[in-house]
Structures are given as C-alpha cells and as structure tokens.
C-alpha positions in Angstrom: 123.0 110.2 63.3 125.9 109.5 65.5 129.4 110.0 64.0 131.2 107.0 62.5 130.2 104.2 60.2 126.5 103.2 60.4 126.7 99.4 60.6 123.0 99.0 61.1 122.4 100.8 57.7 124.9 98.5 56.0 123.2 95.5 57.5 119.8 96.7 56.1 121.4 97.4 52.7 122.9 93.9 52.6 119.5 92.3 53.3 117.8 94.6 50.6 120.5 93.7 48.1 119.1 90.1 47.9 115.8 91.3 46.5 116.8 94.5 44.6 119.6 95.4 42.2 121.9 97.0 44.9 124.9 95.0 43.9 126.3 97.7 41.5 127.3 100.7 43.6 130.2 103.0 44.4 131.5 104.6 47.6 131.5 108.4 47.5 133.4 110.5 50.0 132.3 114.1 50.3 134.1 116.7 52.5 132.4 119.9 53.4 133.1 122.9 55.6 130.8 123.3 58.6 130.2 126.0 61.1 132.1 125.2 64.3 129.9 124.8 67.4 129.2 122.3 70.2 125.6 121.5 71.0 123.8 118.9 73.1 121.8 116.4 71.1 119.0 114.9 73.3 118.4 112.0 70.9 122.1 110.8 71.3 122.2 112.1 74.9 125.6 113.6 74.3 127.4 116.7 72.9 128.1 116.9 69.2 130.4 119.1 67.2 133.8 117.9 68.5 136.4 116.4 66.2 135.8 112.6 65.7 138.0 110.3 67.8 139.5 108.8 64.6 141.1 112.2 63.6 142.3 113.6 66.9 144.8 113.0 69.6 144.1 113.6 73.3 144.8 117.4 73.2 142.4 117.9 70.2 139.5 115.9 71.5 137.6 119.0 72.9 138.1 121.2 69.8 135.3 122.1 67.6 135.1 120.5 64.2 135.3 122.7 61.1 134.9 120.1 58.4 132.7 117.0 57.9 133.5 113.9 55.9 130.4 112.0 54.7 130.5 108.4 53.3 127.8 107.7 50.8 126.9 104.6 48.7 125.4 105.4 45.3 123.7 103.0 42.9 125.1 102.5 39.4 122.3 100.4 37.8 119.5 102.2 39.6 119.2 105.8 41.0 119.6 105.7 44.8 122.1 106.9 47.4 122.4 106.3 51.1 124.6 107.9 53.7 126.5 105.2 55.6 128.8 107.3 57.8 130.2 110.6 58.8 133.2 111.9 60.6 134.1 115.4 61.8 137.5 116.9 61.2 139.4 119.8 62.7 140.9 120.7 59.3 140.1 119.7 55.7 141.5 116.6 54.1 143.8 118.7 51.9 145.9 119.3 55.1 146.0 115.8 56.4 
C-alpha cells in the first residue's frame, strides 16, 4: 500500500454503501511507533520508509520514519473496518 489516502478504496466503499449498511461509520486514527529503515518495494517500484511528504520539509525528506499514522474507517451498525490511508512521521503526533 502506497502512503497517503487510498482514494480507490474510498470509491469502492462508496459503491458498496449503496447495497450494504456502510452508512454508519467512524474514522479512527491510530499512531504507532515503527522500526526505522528504508527498503525498496518492487510492487511500488520505489523506496519506502521515508517521512511522508505531508509531514516534512525539504531537509527532512530523506530521513527515516519512526512513526506511522493509519486512517481506518470502522462500522457502527455492522462489524467491519477498512484501512483507507497511512502516513509516515519522523516524530510522534504528541510532538507536532
């Protein structure tokens, strides 16, 4: 999964909401500490593990991420959840 909001997943969820009870849900943000490291992802054909562009300036763009922020949508009427995005941070949200 590439970093950022997954618009294709949101489009699929919108289409599914017309036939299922997906209308009652909430957005959950979950931050977690990750091991720093930059690796090549052959499926994305790029290096992963750097701080996301949304949370860095030019001098931080090559630094390794130490935290991940995951966006999840969770059902209220039915039991389901779906990751709709992720970002990588250099520091935790507590310090932003």
